[in-house]
N, CA, C and O of each residue as an XYZ file, in Angstrom:
432
protein
N       0.843     -1.174      0.000
C       0.000      0.000      0.000
C       0.886      1.235      0.000
O       1.807      1.335      0.810
N       0.626      2.152     -0.876
C       1.431      3.364     -0.992
C       0.753      4.498     -0.245
O      -0.455      4.700     -0.370
N       1.537      5.238      0.535
C       0.991      6.390      1.234
C       1.019      7.630      0.358
O       0.443      8.656      0.720
N       1.678      7.551     -0.785
C       1.782      8.695     -1.675
C       1.508      8.215     -3.099
O       2.440      7.978     -3.868
N       0.221      8.071     -3.450
C      -0.078      7.551     -4.782
C       0.389      8.508     -5.867
O       0.490      9.717     -5.659
N       0.670      7.930     -7.031
C       1.076      8.754     -8.174
C      -0.097      9.575     -8.654
O      -1.230      9.094     -8.670
N       0.163     10.817     -9.045
C      -0.927     11.624     -9.604
C      -1.528     10.927    -10.824
O      -0.814     10.280    -11.590
N      -2.838     11.061    -10.997
C      -3.483     10.400    -12.128
C      -2.943     10.958    -13.439
O      -2.716     12.160    -13.577
N      -2.748     10.069    -14.382
C      -2.270     10.478    -15.691
C      -0.760     10.601    -15.794
O      -0.235     10.732    -16.900
N      -0.040     10.565    -14.669
C       1.412     10.690    -14.706
C       2.015      9.297    -14.748
O       1.737      8.462    -13.887
N       2.833      9.056    -15.743
C       3.493      7.766    -15.856
C       4.981      7.954    -15.648
O       5.590      8.855    -16.225
N       5.556      7.110    -14.831
C       6.973      7.164    -14.571
C       7.660      6.070    -15.374
O       7.225      4.918    -15.341
N       8.716      6.404    -16.088
C       9.372      5.387    -16.914
C      10.093      4.363    -16.048
O      10.568      4.668    -14.954
N      10.163      3.140    -16.565
C      10.977      2.129    -15.902
C      12.430      2.547    -16.050
O      12.828      3.087    -17.082
N      13.211      2.294    -15.020
C      14.632      2.655    -15.060
C      15.442      1.428    -15.407
O      15.189      0.333    -14.904
N      16.412      1.621    -16.267
C      17.342      0.546    -16.601
C      18.621      0.774    -15.822
O      19.159      1.882    -15.811
N      19.106     -0.261    -15.177
C      20.364     -0.184    -14.444
C      21.400     -0.950    -15.251
O      21.284     -2.163    -15.419
N      22.414     -0.248    -15.751
C      23.435     -0.931    -16.557
C      24.127     -2.039    -15.763
O      24.349     -1.900    -14.560
N      24.461     -3.120    -16.429
C      25.122     -4.247    -15.766
C      26.473     -3.845    -15.188
O      26.911     -4.431    -14.198
N      27.143     -2.862    -15.778
C      28.472     -2.470    -15.312
C      28.437     -1.284    -14.344
O      29.485     -0.717    -14.036
N      27.240     -0.896    -13.856
C      27.130      0.212    -12.917
C      27.828     -0.149    -11.611
O      27.600     -1.225    -11.058
N      28.676      0.748    -11.119
C      29.401      0.526     -9.877
C      28.745      1.358     -8.777
O      28.621      2.577     -8.902
N      28.328      0.695     -7.707
C      27.782      1.405     -6.551
C      28.944      1.925     -5.719
O      29.898      1.195     -5.449
N      28.864      3.172     -5.318
C      29.934      3.798     -4.539
C      29.461      4.043     -3.117
O      28.318      4.448     -2.903
N      30.330      3.799     -2.144
C      30.058      4.159     -0.751
C      30.493      5.598     -0.557
O      31.611      5.966     -0.920
N      29.617      6.418      0.014
C      29.962      7.810      0.317
C      29.563      8.105      1.760
O      28.581      7.566      2.271
N      30.341      8.967      2.404
C      30.010      9.363      3.772
C      30.171     10.866      3.973
O      30.249     11.356      5.100
N      30.219     11.578      2.861
C      30.404     13.022      2.910
C      29.758     13.621      1.669
O      29.869     13.068      0.575
N      29.084     14.751      1.842
C      28.475     15.426      0.692
C      28.713     16.923      0.806
O      28.730     17.484      1.902
N      28.896     17.558     -0.345
C      29.022     19.007     -0.419
C      27.976     19.472     -1.430
O      27.823     18.883     -2.500
N      27.269     20.527     -1.076
C      26.217     21.037     -1.954
C      26.522     22.485     -2.294
O      26.806     23.296     -1.412
N      26.463     22.798     -3.568
C      26.641     24.171     -4.051
C      25.471     24.467     -4.987
O      24.772     23.557     -5.432
N      25.270     25.736     -5.276
C      24.175     26.077     -6.184
C      24.457     27.384     -6.910
O      25.258     28.218     -6.489
N      23.758     27.507     -8.010
C      23.696     28.748     -8.769
C      22.206     29.053     -8.910
O      21.382     28.277     -8.426
N      21.838     30.152     -9.554
C      20.399     30.410     -9.718
C      19.663     29.318    -10.504
O      18.450     29.167    -10.364
N      20.390     28.561    -11.328
C      19.702     27.611    -12.202
C      19.983     26.145    -11.913
O      19.379     25.273    -12.537
N      20.890     25.849    -10.977
C      21.189     24.437    -10.731
C      21.709     24.209     -9.326
O      22.241     25.113     -8.682
N      21.541     22.972     -8.864
C      22.077     22.506     -7.587
C      23.129     21.455     -7.932
O      22.899     20.587     -8.775
N      24.289     21.541     -7.271
C      25.390     20.613     -7.536
C      25.666     19.835     -6.252
O      25.932     20.425     -5.204
N      25.602     18.524     -6.340
C      25.836     17.634     -5.206
C      27.106     16.838     -5.474
O      27.153     16.035     -6.406
N      28.128     17.055     -4.664
C      29.353     16.257     -4.736
C      29.307     15.241     -3.603
O      29.196     15.609     -2.434
N      29.394     13.967     -3.954
C      29.403     12.889     -2.968
C      30.823     12.348     -2.876
O      31.445     12.030     -3.889
N      31.328     12.249     -1.646
C      32.731     11.886     -1.445
C      32.853     10.799     -0.390
O      31.910     10.473      0.330
N      34.052     10.260     -0.335
C      34.389      9.218      0.636
C      35.643      9.660      1.367
O      36.639     10.029      0.744
N      35.591      9.621      2.700
C      36.746      9.925      3.537
C      36.951      8.738      4.467
O      36.112      8.448      5.320
N      38.066      8.065      4.292
C      38.363      6.881      5.095
C      39.629      7.102      5.900
O      40.498      7.872      5.491
N      39.747      6.427      7.055
C      40.976      6.556      7.842
C      42.169      6.102      7.022
O      42.011      5.216      6.182
N      43.309      6.640      7.213
C      43.765      7.486      8.310
C      43.566      8.966      8.054
O      44.189      9.772      8.746
N      42.765      9.363      7.136
C      42.532     10.789      6.887
C      42.912     11.155      5.472
O      42.731     10.367      4.543
N      43.433     12.337      5.315
C      43.757     12.814      3.983
C      42.583     13.566      3.412
O      41.654     13.935      4.130
N      42.628     13.790      2.120
C      41.566     14.534      1.451
C      40.446     13.599      1.026
O      40.705     12.499      0.539
N      39.183     14.036      1.211
C      38.070     13.223      0.714
C      38.138     13.096     -0.800
O      38.526     14.037     -1.493
N      37.762     11.941     -1.304
C      37.747     11.697     -2.740
C      36.308     11.787     -3.242
O      35.452     11.006     -2.828
N      36.044     12.748     -4.141
C      34.716     12.846     -4.739
C      34.558     11.674     -5.706
O      35.378     11.468     -6.601
N      33.476     10.910     -5.499
C      33.245      9.734     -6.344
C      32.071      9.914     -7.286
O      31.891      9.132     -8.220
N      31.254     10.965     -7.038
C      30.130     11.217     -7.925
C      29.682     12.658     -7.785
O      29.680     13.211     -6.685
N      29.303     13.266     -8.897
C      28.742     14.623     -8.897
C      27.399     14.543     -9.616
O      27.306     14.032    -10.732
N      26.367     15.055     -8.961
C      25.038     15.118     -9.556
C      24.643     16.578     -9.689
O      24.877     17.373     -8.779
N      24.053     16.930    -10.807
C      23.592     18.295    -11.050
C      22.098     18.216    -11.339
O      21.659     17.441    -12.189
N      21.319     19.030    -10.619
C      19.860     19.041    -10.777
C      19.364     20.474    -10.863
O      20.035     21.415    -10.440
N      18.187     20.610    -11.416
C      17.501     21.903    -11.350
C      17.038     22.100     -9.904
O      16.906     21.125     -9.164
N      16.792     23.346     -9.494
C      16.248     23.558     -8.143
C      14.938     22.796     -7.913
O      14.713     22.267     -6.825
N      14.073     22.738     -8.933
C      12.830     21.976     -8.797
C      13.133     20.496     -8.590
O      12.548     19.857     -7.715
N      14.044     19.950     -9.393
C      14.418     18.549     -9.234
C      14.981     18.271     -7.851
O      14.688     17.233     -7.258
N      15.794     19.199     -7.327
C      16.371     19.033     -5.994
C      15.275     19.067     -4.927
O      15.318     18.297     -3.968
N      14.301     19.953     -5.091
C      13.207     20.036     -4.115
C      12.371     18.767     -4.139
O      11.967     18.273     -3.086
N      12.106     18.236     -5.322
C      11.354     16.977     -5.423
C      12.163     15.814     -4.858
O      11.601     14.912     -4.237
N      13.480     15.827     -5.069
C      14.356     14.804     -4.489
C      14.314     14.900     -2.964
O      14.229     13.881     -2.280
N      14.373     16.119     -2.434
C      14.280     16.336     -0.988
C      12.981     15.755     -0.439
O      12.980     15.081      0.591
N      11.882     16.020     -1.132
C      10.582     15.490     -0.700
C      10.592     13.964     -0.710
O      10.142     13.333      0.247
N      11.102     13.372     -1.785
C      11.144     11.912     -1.877
C      12.050     11.312     -0.799
O      11.718     10.283     -0.210
N      13.179     11.947     -0.544
C      14.095     11.466      0.489
C      13.438     11.552      1.864
O      13.547     10.616      2.656
N      12.761     12.654      2.158
C      12.069     12.815      3.443
C      11.005     11.740      3.625
O      10.900     11.140      4.694
N      10.216     11.497      2.579
C       9.175     10.467      2.660
C       9.778      9.082      2.863
O       9.258      8.291      3.651
N      10.860      8.781      2.168
C      11.473      7.465      2.299
C      12.163      7.279      3.641
O      12.149      6.174      4.184
N      12.772      8.335      4.197
C      13.349      8.236      5.538
C      12.257      7.991      6.578
O      12.460      7.224      7.520
N      11.102      8.635      6.415
C       9.987      8.411      7.343
C       9.513      6.957      7.263
O       9.232      6.339      8.290
N       9.426      6.420      6.064
C       9.028      5.005      5.917
C      10.069      4.075      6.538
O       9.720      3.094      7.193
N      11.349      4.390      6.328
C      12.427      3.581      6.899
C      12.329      3.573      8.429
O      12.402      2.518      9.060
N      12.159      4.771      9.019
C      12.087      4.856     10.482
C      10.828      4.179     11.024
O      10.854      3.620     12.120
N       9.741      4.222     10.279
C       8.526      3.529     10.707
C       8.755      2.018     10.730
O       8.213      1.316     11.584
N       9.555      1.524      9.795
C       9.805      0.085      9.713
C      10.927     -0.376     10.647
O      10.845     -1.465     11.215
N      11.971      0.439     10.812
C      13.176     -0.028     11.509
C      13.546      0.782     12.750
O      14.506      0.433     13.436
N      12.830      1.827     13.049
C      13.128      2.654     14.228
C      13.844      3.929     13.835
O      14.357      4.076     12.726
N      13.858      4.847     14.793
C      14.435      6.162     14.551
C      15.931      6.082     14.275
O      16.653      5.306     14.901
N      16.374      6.885     13.342
C      17.802      7.017     13.045
C      18.343      8.100     13.973
O      17.919      9.253     13.910
N      19.269      7.722     14.822
C      19.840      8.687     15.766
C      21.100      9.295     15.176
O      21.967      8.585     14.668
N      21.193     10.606     15.248
C      22.355     11.328     14.741
C      23.354     11.475     15.881
O      22.998     12.000     16.936
N      24.599     11.025     15.697
C      25.592     11.154     16.767
C      25.749     12.608     17.203
O      25.777     13.522     16.378
N      25.849     12.801     18.511
C      26.033     14.143     19.039
C      24.747     14.822     19.450
O      24.780     15.797     20.201
N      23.607     14.328     18.974
C      22.333     14.906     19.403
C      21.973     14.325     20.765
O      22.186     13.136     21.000
N      21.429     15.143     21.666
C      21.061     14.605     22.975
C      19.926     13.598     22.853
O      19.006     13.763     22.052
N      20.014     12.561     23.658
C      18.972     11.547     23.679
C      18.085     11.776     24.896
O      18.387     12.626     25.733
N      17.007     11.032     24.998
C      16.135     11.123     26.161
C      16.917     10.774     27.420
O      16.744     11.422     28.453
N      17.776      9.758     27.348
C      18.584      9.379     28.504
C      19.515     10.514     28.910
O      19.695     10.771     30.100
N      20.107     11.193     27.935
C      20.974     12.332     28.253
C      20.190     13.404     29.014
O      20.700     13.994     29.967
N      18.960     13.649     28.590
C      18.146     14.688     29.227
C      17.661     14.269     30.609
O      17.555     15.105     31.506
N      17.366     12.983     30.789
C      16.831     12.521     32.066
C      17.902     12.275     33.118
O      17.654     12.487     34.305
N      19.082     11.832     32.711
C      20.078     11.378     33.671
C      21.317     12.253     33.745
O      22.359     11.799     34.219
N      21.231     13.484     33.292
C      22.370     14.385     33.423
C      22.358     15.007     34.809
O      21.289     15.153     35.400
N      23.502     15.374     35.340
C      23.519     16.004     36.655
C      22.770     17.342     36.602
O      22.744     18.014     35.571
N      22.175     17.706     37.710
C      21.435     18.989     37.708
C      22.380     20.151     37.502
O      23.534     20.129     37.929
N      21.859     21.169     36.835
C      22.657     22.382     36.602
C      22.736     23.180     37.899
O      21.762     23.238     38.650
N      23.888     23.797     38.167
C      23.981     24.617     39.381
C      23.042     25.817     39.283
O      22.743     26.287     38.185
N      22.584     26.305     40.417
C      21.666     27.460     40.375
C      22.368     28.685     39.816
O      23.568     28.881     40.005
N      21.599     29.492     39.133
C      22.131     30.726     38.539
C      22.000     31.846     39.568
O      20.886     32.223     39.929
N      23.123     32.380     40.042
C      23.123     33.438     41.067
C      23.530     34.779     40.479
O      24.249     35.542     41.124
N      23.085     35.077     39.276
C      23.486     36.352     38.674
C      22.569     37.466     39.002
O      22.786     38.595     38.562
């Protein structure tokens, strides 16, 4: 069951995936833009450090980027509904908020 049905009359083409397509692992992205396009550089940075290696660059119109953002948001929500919340390192958790030592009183 789809929570976001396709608009009536809109047909999406089947996508062909070339047999020689190489999937790349990326853990870093840089986004730049001009008035007419959005540029996404996807890179990989592995230990022991050094410079990240850009492995793919995608260029989209601002409209295409906004629609991609919408699709990504919807798919992340479906993923979290199926597998649980994705926690971002460094963000406070409920345990951090409940079990932190009390703050000293402010005597200013």
